[in-house]
N, C-alpha and C positions, 0 to 999 in steps of 0.2 A: 663455403670454401673449396674453391677452386686451385686446385696447384699449374701453376705456371708454369712453362716447363723450363725459362732464363731467367726467371728470379731465384734468388739467393734468401736460402731460409734458415734459422739459428733453432739449436736442438729444440728450444720450449715451441717453435711453429710447426716443425716435424713432430712433436709428440700428438700434437694438436691435430693435425691434419690425419694423420696414422691411427690415432684414436687407439694411442697404448702408452703406459708409462712410462716413465723417463727412464729407470732402468731397462728396460727394453729398447727404447733408442740410442742407451749407449752403449748394451750389448751388442744389438745391431753395428753399427760404428766401428765398438774394438774388432769385433768379429770380421771386419769388411763388407760383409754385407750391402749400409750404407756407405759409402764410400765421400770420404770429408776432408776439410781444410781446413785445420785448428788455427783460430787468428786471437793471439794469445792466449788467454783461458777460455776461450767458446770456439764452439765448433762451427761452422757453416756448412752448409748443404747445396746444391743446386736441384732443384725443381726436378731435371729431369732424371738425377739419381733418385728421387722419391717414386715418379713414374715407374722408373723401372723396378722399383722393390715389390710395386705393388700387381707386377705383372707376374701371368698366370706360372711363366718359369721357375721364380725365385718362390713361388708362395709355399712349396715343401719342405724348400732348404731353411725356410725362415723358422717355420713348423717346428722343424726339428731341433733349431737352436735352440727357441723359446723350451721346449718340452725339456730339451736337454738343462737348460738352466732348474726351469719349475724342479726338477727332479733331484738337483744337484742341492737344493733350496731344502726341499722338503726330507731328503735324506738326512740331512744334518741336525733338521727339527727334532723326527722320529727317533735319533738312536740317543 
C-alpha cells in the first residue's frame, strides 16, 4: 500500500502503513510526532504527515521516544 499525500487515514490505517503497534501510533500522536485531528473519538491523519514521519530527519527522534517508552515499560516489570 502506498501513502497518498492528500489522503486522510485512520489510526488503524496508519498502524498498517507504518507497520507499528497501536500503542506506538498513539504514543507518536500524543507526543506530537504525528500531527492529527480528533474527529469524535477517532483520529484522522493526513498522508503528508505519515510521509514526514518516515523521513530520515525524524527517524532518530521517533526512535528515542520509542526506546524511552520501552525502557519505562520494562523498568516497571523488572521492579
